[in-house]
C-alpha positions in Angstrom: 215.3 28.7 220.7 218.2 27.1 218.8 221.6 28.7 218.8 221.5 31.9 216.7 225.1 32.7 215.8 226.3 36.3 215.9 228.7 35.5 213.1 229.5 32.5 210.9 233.2 32.9 211.8 233.2 30.6 214.9 229.8 29.0 214.6 231.3 25.5 214.3 232.6 25.6 217.9 230.6 24.8 221.1 231.8 26.6 224.3 230.7 26.0 227.9 230.9 29.1 230.0 231.4 28.6 233.7 232.6 32.2 234.2 231.2 35.1 236.2 232.0 38.7 237.2 234.3 40.2 234.5 237.5 38.6 233.3 235.9 35.3 232.3 232.8 36.8 230.7 235.0 39.2 228.8 236.9 36.2 227.3 233.7 34.4 226.4 232.1 37.5 224.9 234.8 37.4 222.3 233.8 33.9 221.3 230.0 34.5 221.5 230.2 37.7 219.5 232.0 35.8 216.7 229.4 33.1 216.5 230.4 30.3 218.8 227.6 28.2 220.3 228.1 29.5 223.9 226.2 27.9 226.7 226.3 29.8 230.0 226.2 27.4 232.9 224.8 28.9 236.1 223.8 27.6 239.5 220.1 27.2 240.0 218.7 30.3 241.7 217.5 28.3 244.8 221.1 27.0 245.3 223.1 30.2 244.6 221.1 32.4 246.9 221.6 36.1 247.3 224.8 38.2 247.0 226.2 36.6 243.9 229.0 38.6 242.3 228.6 40.3 239.0 225.9 42.9 239.7 222.1 42.7 239.0 221.2 40.7 236.0 219.2 43.5 234.4 222.0 46.0 235.0 224.1 47.5 232.2 227.2 45.6 233.1 225.7 42.1 233.1 223.7 42.9 229.9 226.8 44.1 228.1 228.9 41.1 229.1 226.5 38.2 228.4 224.9 38.8 225.1 224.9 36.2 222.2 224.7 33.1 224.4 222.2 30.7 225.9 221.7 29.9 229.6 221.2 26.7 231.5 221.4 26.0 235.2 223.5 23.1 236.6 224.2 22.4 240.2 227.9 21.4 240.1 227.8 20.7 243.9 225.7 17.6 243.1 227.2 14.5 241.5 224.5 14.4 238.9 225.3 18.0 237.9 228.9 17.1 237.4 227.9 14.0 235.4 225.8 16.2 233.1 228.7 18.6 232.6 231.0 15.7 231.8 228.5 14.3 229.2 228.4 17.7 227.6 232.2 17.8 227.5 232.1 14.9 225.0 230.7 17.3 222.3 232.4 20.5 223.5 235.3 22.3 221.9 236.1 24.9 224.7 235.3 25.3 228.4 236.2 28.5 230.2 236.3 29.0 234.0 237.5 31.7 236.4 237.2 30.0 239.7 240.0 30.2 242.3 242.5 27.5 241.2 241.5 24.9 243.8 237.8 25.0 243.1 237.8 23.0 239.9 240.0 20.3 241.5 237.5 19.9 244.4 234.6 19.6 241.9 236.5 17.1 239.8 236.2 19.3 236.6 239.9 20.2 236.2 241.7 20.0 232.9 243.2 16.6 233.5 239.9 15.1 234.4 237.9 16.6 231.5 240.7 16.1 228.9 240.4 12.3 229.5 236.8 12.5 228.4 237.6 14.7 225.4 241.3 14.9 224.4 240.5 17.7 221.9 239.1 19.9 224.6 240.5 23.4 224.9 240.3 24.3 228.6 240.7 27.9 229.6 241.4 29.1 233.1 241.5 32.7 234.2 242.7 33.5 237.8 243.9 36.4 239.9 247.6 35.3 240.2 248.1 32.1 238.2 247.3 28.4 238.5 250.4 27.8 240.7 253.0 29.7 242.7 252.9 31.3 246.2 249.8 33.5 245.5 247.8 30.7 243.8 245.1 30.6 246.4 244.5 34.3 246.8 241.3 35.9 245.6 241.9 38.1 242.7 240.3 41.5 241.9 241.2 44.0 239.3 242.3 46.8 241.6 244.6 44.4 243.5 246.2 43.5 240.2 246.5 47.2 239.1 248.4 47.8 242.3 250.7 44.7 242.3 251.2 45.1 238.5 252.7 48.6 238.8 250.0 50.4 237.0 248.8 52.5 239.9 252.4 53.8 240.5 252.5 55.4 237.1 248.9 56.7 236.9 247.9 60.1 238.2 249.7 63.4 238.7 253.3 63.5 240.0 253.3 63.2 243.8 249.6 62.4 243.9 250.1 58.9 245.3 248.8 55.7 243.7 245.7 56.1 241.4 243.7 53.3 239.8 242.6 53.7 236.1 238.9 54.3 235.4 238.2 50.8 233.9 239.0 47.3 235.2 242.0 47.0 232.8 243.5 43.9 234.4 240.2 42.0 234.2 239.6 43.0 230.7 243.1 42.2 229.4 243.1 38.8 231.2 239.9 38.0 229.5 241.0 39.2 226.1 244.4 37.3 226.4 242.5 34.1 227.4 240.3 34.5 224.3 243.4 34.9 222.1 245.0 31.9 223.8 241.8 29.8 223.0 242.0 30.8 219.4 245.7 29.8 219.2 244.9 26.5 220.8 242.0 25.8 218.4 244.3 26.6 215.4 247.0 24.3 216.8 244.4 21.6 217.3 243.9 21.5 213.6 247.4 20.1 213.3 247.7 18.0 216.4 244.1 16.9 217.0 244.7 17.6 220.7 243.4 20.3 223.0 245.4 22.0 225.7 245.1 24.0 228.9 245.1 27.8 228.3 245.9 30.0 231.3 245.8 33.8 231.9 245.9 35.8 235.1 245.0 39.3 236.1 248.5 39.9 237.5 250.5 38.8 234.6 248.2 40.5 232.1 248.6 43.7 234.0 252.4 43.4 234.0 252.3 42.7 230.2 250.2 45.8 229.6 252.9 47.9 231.3 254.7 47.4 227.9 257.4 50.0 227.4 257.1 51.2 231.0 258.0 47.7 232.1 260.8 47.5 229.5 262.3 50.7 230.9 263.0 48.7 234.0 263.9 45.3 232.6 266.3 46.8 230.1 267.7 49.9 231.7 266.6 49.6 235.3 264.7 52.9 235.1 261.7 53.2 237.3 258.9 55.1 235.6 257.3 57.8 237.7 253.9 59.3 237.5 253.6 61.7 234.6 249.9 62.9 234.9 248.5 63.9 231.5 251.9 64.2 229.9 253.3 61.4 227.8 256.2 59.9 229.7 258.7 60.1 226.8 257.0 62.0 223.8 257.1 65.7 224.4 255.1 67.8 224.0 252.1 65.5 224.3 249.4 66.1 226.8 246.2 68.0 227.8 245.9 71.7 227.1 243.2 74.1 228.1 241.1 76.0 225.6 238.5 78.7 226.0 235.7 76.1 226.5 237.4 73.0 227.9 240.5 70.9 227.2 242.0 69.0 224.2 244.8 66.5 223.7 247.7 67.4 221.5 250.4 64.9 220.5 253.4 66.6 218.9 255.6 63.5 218.9 259.0 63.7 217.0 260.8 66.6 215.5 258.8 66.9 212.3 255.4 67.0 214.0 256.7 69.4 216.6 257.8 71.8 214.0 254.6 71.4 212.1 252.7 72.2 215.4 254.8 75.3 216.0 254.1 76.6 212.5 250.4 75.8 212.8 250.0 77.8 216.0 252.2 80.7 214.7 254.9 80.0 217.3 258.0 79.3 215.2 260.1 80.9 217.9 259.6 77.6 219.8 261.5 75.8 217.1 264.6 78.0 217.3 264.6 78.4 221.0 267.6 76.2 222.2 265.6 75.1 225.3 263.1 73.3 223.0 265.3 72.6 219.9 265.3 68.8 220.1 263.7 66.0 222.0 266.2 65.9 224.8 265.9 69.7 225.4 262.1 69.5 225.4 262.2 66.6 227.9 264.5 68.7 230.2 262.3 71.8 229.9 258.9 70.1 229.6 257.2 72.4 232.1 258.4 75.6 230.5 257.4 74.4 227.0 253.9 73.3 228.3 253.4 76.8 229.8 254.3 78.4 226.4 251.8 76.1 224.6 249.1 76.5 227.2 249.2 80.3 226.8 248.6 79.9 223.1 245.9 77.2 223.2 243.9 79.2 225.8 243.1 81.8 223.1 240.7 79.6 221.0 237.9 77.1 221.5 238.4 73.3 221.4 236.7 72.7 218.0 238.8 75.4 216.3 242.0 73.9 217.5 241.0 70.3 216.7 240.1 71.2 213.1 243.1 73.5 212.6 245.8 71.2 214.0 244.4 68.0 212.3 244.4 70.0 209.0 248.0 70.8 209.6 248.8 67.1 210.3 249.2 67.4 214.0 247.3 64.7 216.1 244.7 66.5 218.2 241.4 65.6 219.6 238.6 66.6 222.1 238.3 65.1 225.5 234.8 63.7 225.8 232.5 62.6 228.6 231.0 59.2 228.0 227.7 60.6 226.6 229.7 62.8 224.2 231.6 59.8 223.0 228.5 58.2 221.6 227.4 61.5 219.9 230.6 61.8 217.9 230.0 61.4 214.2 233.0 59.0 213.7 231.8 56.8 216.6 228.4 56.6 215.1 229.9 55.8 211.7 231.9 53.0 213.2 228.8 51.5 214.8 230.3 51.4 218.3 226.9 50.7 219.8 224.2 48.2 218.6 220.6 47.7 219.6 219.3 44.3 220.8 216.3 43.1 222.7 216.9 42.3 226.4 214.5 39.6 227.9 215.4 40.6 231.5 214.5 44.2 230.9 211.8 43.6 228.3 213.0 46.4 226.0 215.5 47.2 223.3 218.9 48.3 224.7 222.1 49.6 223.1 225.2 47.6 223.9 228.9 48.2 223.0 229.7 46.5 219.7 232.8 44.5 218.8 235.9 46.7 218.0 237.0 44.2 215.3 235.7 44.4 211.7 235.7 41.4 209.4 234.7 41.9 205.8 233.0 38.5 205.1 231.9 37.3 208.5 231.0 40.3 210.6 229.8 40.2 214.1 226.4 41.4 215.3 224.2 41.4 218.4 222.1 38.5 217.4 220.4 38.0 220.8 220.4 39.8 224.1 221.6 38.3 227.4 219.5 35.3 228.3 217.3 34.9 231.4 218.7 32.4 233.9 217.9 28.8 232.8 216.1 30.1 229.8 217.5 27.3 227.6 218.0 24.5 230.1 215.5 22.0 228.5 216.4 22.9 225.0 220.2 22.4 225.5 219.9 19.3 227.6 217.8 17.7 224.8 220.5 18.6 222.3 222.9 16.7 224.5 220.7 13.6 224.6 218.6 14.0 227.7 214.9 13.0 227.7 211.9 15.0 229.0 211.6 12.5 231.9 215.3 12.9 232.9 215.1 16.7 232.8 211.9 16.7 234.9 213.7 14.6 237.5 216.7 16.9 237.5 214.5 19.9 238.2 212.7 18.2 241.1 216.1 17.5 242.7 217.5 21.0 241.9 220.2 19.4 239.8 219.2 21.9 237.0 
């Protein structure tokens, strides 16, 4: 089946995907979902064996990560496999890999080697700790980056000890930053005609995502503590208990704080000197939260959400994952799309792109491919004959 672009936006670009697990596939998904001709290169099943990272192919994680692409197998441990890759590079715009930094050098498919074949190649590398430096050779995993990047020290309740967040945030951000870097390099190539080496790492991505918490240290040498469900600097903002659950309320700034107090019929909290301004509310956060909790406990979540939003106070429910996809706004946004999965032989719902483009929207054009589903088709596109492909198969090159 020829390439079926998910969008016309990036359909002129060909991308070779050497990635696995999460950070790399997250990067490539951004390109595939916007129409790039993505060719996923996998090891032949007989060569890879059991225990490959990334979870079962038919599982929800793999299915969600690898849609809108084609799959070929290529044994890069064989010289002929590397030769095929290098021939494909001649007509490729982007290649993405997330090996440990030394692997691509050993295989002879590093940026310097491949850019000699195609000077316009944009080569993206995603690693745990960076392509050089003292930790270059360490294996990188999301939770390690969360810890070393400071996130676990500011997540959780005060005094609770380090807590990881509920998603692989370092993996996801490293992938998204790599995709952004690829797009920047492709735009720059239109001026220079030259490709370049794009790099991201789990560790630096995690540090970048600390954002204002990191700046509190770099600028003022203030070490941010754990704050639990409270916003570290905007008060009162946090989780409050209702008669049937919990809600989030964000009363940031003096105007919204006063609006909140009036909406809940607690104007005495405006005039109370302990809560009169931001500094006072920060100093007396626990006392203020206790006052607010006593009020919020008197009504159900839906009542408060509607009442406070009507008053111009940011407020929302706290959903479980199943409740997320039942919310009318989530449904309106189209946060999930249906596509056929060959591995599962059924239609499944996957998470849709969060970006909306008016003329060239993204869609789930095809589900995740079966391993090697498109090997013959793709190799023919790159000039190989039926006889050559048959020979490659016999020798487990593909």
